[in-house]
C-alpha positions as CSV (number, residue, x, y, z in Angstrom):
1,M,-15.5,9.4,-16.7
2,A,-14.0,7.7,-13.7
3,P,-10.2,8.0,-13.2
4,A,-8.0,5.0,-13.8
5,P,-8.2,2.8,-10.7
6,S,-5.3,2.8,-8.3
7,S,-4.4,0.7,-5.3
8,T,-2.0,0.7,-2.4
9,H,-0.9,-2.7,-3.7
10,N,1.0,-0.8,-6.4
11,S,3.6,0.4,-3.9
12,P,6.2,-1.5,-1.9
13,W,4.3,-0.9,1.3
14,A,5.5,-4.0,3.0
15,Q,9.1,-2.6,3.0
16,V,8.1,0.5,5.1
17,R,6.8,-0.1,8.6
18,P,7.2,3.0,10.8
19,P,5.5,2.8,14.2
20,P,1.8,3.7,14.0
21,P,0.5,7.0,15.4
22,P,-1.6,6.9,18.6
23,P,-5.3,6.3,18.1
24,S,-7.5,9.4,17.7
25,S,-10.3,10.2,20.1
26,S,-13.4,8.0,20.4
27,P,-15.4,7.9,17.2
28,S,-19.0,8.9,16.6
29,Y,-20.7,6.0,14.8
30,G,-23.4,6.6,12.2
31,V,-24.4,9.2,9.5
32,P,-25.7,12.7,10.4
33,A,-28.9,14.1,9.0
34,N,-27.1,16.6,6.9
35,A,-25.0,14.0,5.0
36,I,-25.3,13.8,1.2
37,S,-26.1,10.3,0.0
38,S,-24.9,8.8,-3.3
39,G,-28.0,6.7,-3.4
40,D,-27.9,3.0,-4.2
41,L,-24.9,2.5,-6.5
42,D,-25.6,-1.1,-7.4
43,G,-27.3,-0.3,-10.7
44,K,-25.0,2.7,-11.6
45,G,-22.4,2.4,-14.3
46,P,-20.3,1.8,-16.1
47,W,-18.0,0.0,-13.7
48,G,-14.4,-0.2,-14.8
49,Q,-12.4,-3.3,-14.1
50,I,-8.7,-4.2,-14.2
51,H,-6.2,-6.7,-12.8
52,D,-4.5,-5.3,-9.7
53,G,-0.9,-5.3,-10.8
54,G,0.2,-5.2,-7.2
55,T,-1.1,-8.8,-6.6
56,P,0.6,-11.9,-8.0
57,G,-0.7,-14.0,-10.8
58,T,-3.4,-12.9,-13.2
59,S,-7.1,-12.1,-13.1
60,R,-10.0,-11.4,-15.4
61,G,-13.3,-9.9,-14.2
62,S,-16.8,-9.0,-15.2
63,S,-19.8,-7.4,-13.5
64,V,-23.6,-7.9,-14.0
65,Y,-26.6,-6.0,-12.8
66,P,-29.3,-6.9,-11.9
67,A,-28.2,-10.3,-10.5
68,T,-30.3,-12.9,-8.7
69,T,-29.0,-14.0,-5.3
70,P,-30.6,-16.2,-2.6
71,L,-32.3,-13.1,-1.0
72,Y,-32.4,-10.2,-3.6
73,D,-32.9,-9.8,-7.3
74,D,-31.3,-6.3,-7.6
75,A,-27.8,-7.0,-6.4
76,R,-24.7,-6.5,-8.5
77,M,-22.5,-9.5,-9.2
78,F,-18.8,-9.4,-9.6
79,Y,-17.1,-12.4,-11.2
80,M,-13.4,-13.1,-11.7
81,T,-11.2,-16.0,-12.7
82,Y,-7.6,-15.8,-11.5
83,T,-4.3,-17.6,-11.1
84,D,-1.8,-17.5,-8.2
85,R,-3.8,-15.4,-5.8
86,G,-4.4,-12.7,-8.4
87,G,-6.7,-9.8,-7.6
88,E,-9.3,-7.9,-9.7
89,R,-10.4,-4.4,-9.1
90,W,-13.6,-2.7,-10.1
91,N,-14.3,1.1,-9.9
92,L,-17.2,3.5,-10.3
93,A,-17.5,7.3,-10.4
94,A,-19.4,8.0,-7.2
95,G,-20.0,11.8,-7.3
96,H,-18.2,15.1,-7.6
97,D,-17.3,16.9,-4.4
98,A,-14.0,18.5,-3.5
99,K,-15.2,20.0,-0.2
100,A,-16.6,17.0,1.7
101,T,-14.4,15.9,4.6
102,H,-16.4,13.1,6.2
103,F,-17.4,9.8,4.6
104,V,-19.2,6.6,5.3
105,L,-19.1,3.6,3.0
106,D,-22.2,1.3,3.6
107,T,-22.8,-2.0,1.7
108,Y,-23.9,-5.6,2.0
109,V,-21.5,-8.3,0.7
110,L,-22.3,-12.0,-0.1
111,F,-19.9,-14.8,-1.1
112,P,-21.4,-18.1,-2.4
113,N,-18.0,-19.7,-1.9
114,P,-16.1,-17.8,0.8
115,S,-13.1,-20.2,0.7
116,E,-12.0,-18.7,-2.6
117,V,-11.6,-15.2,-1.2
118,L,-8.3,-14.2,0.3
119,N,-9.1,-10.5,0.7
120,L,-11.9,-8.0,0.1
121,E,-10.9,-4.3,-0.3
122,L,-13.3,-1.4,-0.3
123,D,-12.0,2.1,-1.2
124,I,-13.1,5.6,-1.5
125,N,-10.9,8.1,-3.3
126,Q,-11.6,11.9,-3.4
127,V,-9.6,14.6,-5.3
128,M,-9.4,17.7,-3.1
129,A,-9.6,21.3,-4.4
130,N,-5.8,21.5,-4.7
131,G,-5.7,18.4,-7.0
132,E,-4.4,15.9,-4.4
133,R,-6.1,12.5,-4.3
134,S,-7.1,11.6,-0.8
135,S,-7.6,8.0,-0.1
136,S,-10.2,8.1,2.5
137,E,-10.3,4.4,3.1
138,R,-8.2,1.5,2.1
139,N,-8.4,-2.2,2.7
140,A,-11.5,-2.8,4.7
141,P,-10.8,-5.3,7.6
142,V,-12.1,-8.3,5.7
143,S,-8.9,-10.2,5.3
144,P,-7.0,-12.9,7.1
145,E,-4.6,-10.1,8.1
146,P,-5.7,-7.1,10.2
147,G,-7.4,-4.2,8.4
148,N,-4.9,-1.8,6.8
149,P,-5.6,1.9,6.5
150,P,-3.3,3.8,4.3
151,F,-0.7,6.5,4.7
152,T,1.5,8.4,2.2
153,S,5.3,8.6,2.4
154,G,6.9,10.5,-0.5
155,K,5.4,9.3,-3.8
156,Y,4.0,6.1,-2.4
157,D,1.0,4.7,-0.4
158,H,1.7,2.3,2.4
159,W,-0.4,0.5,5.0
160,W,-0.6,0.6,8.7
161,S,-1.6,-2.7,10.4
162,S,-4.6,-2.4,12.7
163,S,-5.9,-4.9,15.3
164,I,-9.2,-5.5,13.4
165,K,-9.1,-8.9,11.8
166,C,-11.8,-10.9,9.9
167,D,-11.0,-13.8,7.5
168,P,-13.6,-13.9,4.7
169,R,-12.8,-17.5,4.0
170,K,-14.5,-18.3,7.3
171,W,-17.7,-16.5,6.4
172,S,-20.9,-18.5,6.0
173,A,-21.8,-19.1,2.3
174,N,-24.8,-17.2,0.9
175,V,-25.2,-14.9,3.8
176,W,-25.3,-11.1,3.5
177,H,-22.7,-9.3,5.7
178,H,-23.3,-5.7,6.4
179,I,-20.1,-3.5,6.3
180,R,-20.0,0.2,7.3
181,I,-16.8,2.2,7.4
182,G,-16.4,5.8,8.7
183,M,-13.5,8.1,8.1
184,H,-12.7,11.8,7.8
185,R,-9.9,14.1,6.5
186,D,-8.5,17.5,7.1
187,A,-7.6,20.2,4.5
188,N,-4.1,18.7,4.0
189,G,-5.2,15.2,3.2
190,V,-4.5,13.8,6.7
191,V,-7.1,11.0,7.1
192,T,-8.5,9.5,10.2
193,H,-10.0,6.1,9.8
194,D,-12.6,6.4,12.6
195,W,-14.6,3.1,12.8
196,V,-15.8,-0.1,11.2
197,I,-19.1,-1.8,11.8
198,L,-19.2,-5.4,10.6
199,D,-22.6,-7.2,11.1
200,N,-23.5,-4.7,13.9
201,A,-20.2,-5.3,15.8
202,Q,-18.5,-1.9,16.3
203,Y,-14.8,-1.4,16.1
204,A,-13.1,1.9,16.9
205,W,-10.3,2.2,14.4
206,G,-9.0,5.7,15.1
207,R,-5.8,5.8,13.0
208,T,-4.6,9.2,11.7
209,Q,-2.0,9.7,8.9
210,L,-1.3,11.6,5.7
211,S,-3.0,9.8,2.8
212,A,-2.9,12.1,-0.2
213,H,-0.7,12.9,-3.2
214,F,-1.0,14.2,-6.8
215,L,-2.1,11.7,-9.4
216,G,-3.3,14.1,-12.1
217,W,-7.0,13.6,-11.4
218,A,-9.5,16.5,-11.7
219,P,-10.5,18.2,-8.5
220,G,-13.8,16.9,-7.0
221,V,-13.6,13.5,-8.6
222,M,-14.9,10.8,-6.2
223,D,-14.3,7.1,-7.0
224,V,-15.4,4.0,-5.2
225,Q,-13.5,0.7,-5.7
226,Y,-14.3,-2.9,-4.9
227,Q,-11.5,-5.5,-5.1
228,I,-11.3,-9.3,-4.6
229,E,-8.1,-11.4,-4.3
230,G,-8.3,-15.1,-4.8
231,S,-7.1,-17.5,-2.2
232,S,-5.7,-20.3,-4.4
233,K,-2.0,-20.5,-5.3
234,G,-3.1,-22.4,-8.4
235,S,-6.2,-21.1,-10.2
236,G,-9.8,-20.5,-9.4
237,S,-12.8,-18.3,-9.7
238,V,-14.7,-16.0,-7.3
239,T,-18.3,-14.9,-7.5
240,S,-19.4,-12.1,-5.1
241,Y,-22.3,-9.7,-4.7
242,I,-23.0,-6.3,-3.3
243,H,-26.3,-4.9,-2.3
244,K,-27.3,-1.2,-1.5
245,L,-23.7,0.1,-1.9
246,T,-24.0,3.7,-0.7
247,I,-21.5,6.5,0.0
248,Y,-22.4,9.3,2.5
249,R,-20.4,12.5,2.6
250,W,-20.6,15.8,4.5
């Protein structure tokens, strides 16, 4: 069973803004031949869903597979209604591996009505052998604000602000966007967010920081999360799709 979802939104990250560390060395884009693939996760389940209590307002979500889109008939649809810029979070158990240290998240995302989307968040969580949960990626740079990789201070997760910026409200409707994110960690849960590829445009991220703490999850648990936050201060709904969601690890 997948662990209860978590989010960096659940901590007062905005109140803590230490200066960011220097970027790491130049990243190596891509997936090596020895990487282990999760396979296509679109049809896997069950997906959990919950309102992200760190966002304002309320939300209620659901998920359907297979779902018909303008281009594919085997995509997974995520639907949510919300008030006051509320966010909904879905999560899926994506494997069991306490030893892997390098990860790539690879997926296509489509919004029929991008103007309803304030923020898209894509996460990988892994529990290391010592029981600490390492957040290998947080807040993909698909937001009106720059992408925000996480770091841990005390009991809380917080966010660095990067220079990568992409407003999903400006995306073309009914167009698949290809998102790939590479990251790695060391034995102490210090994570380097290496790179992002958005529609074949490569961005060297290169931020390194501690991003692990104990949550009581079992060692080896791997969890992938997909989160949408609505853009309206009133109320609204968001439909979105993923296609070929795959996690690589080595």
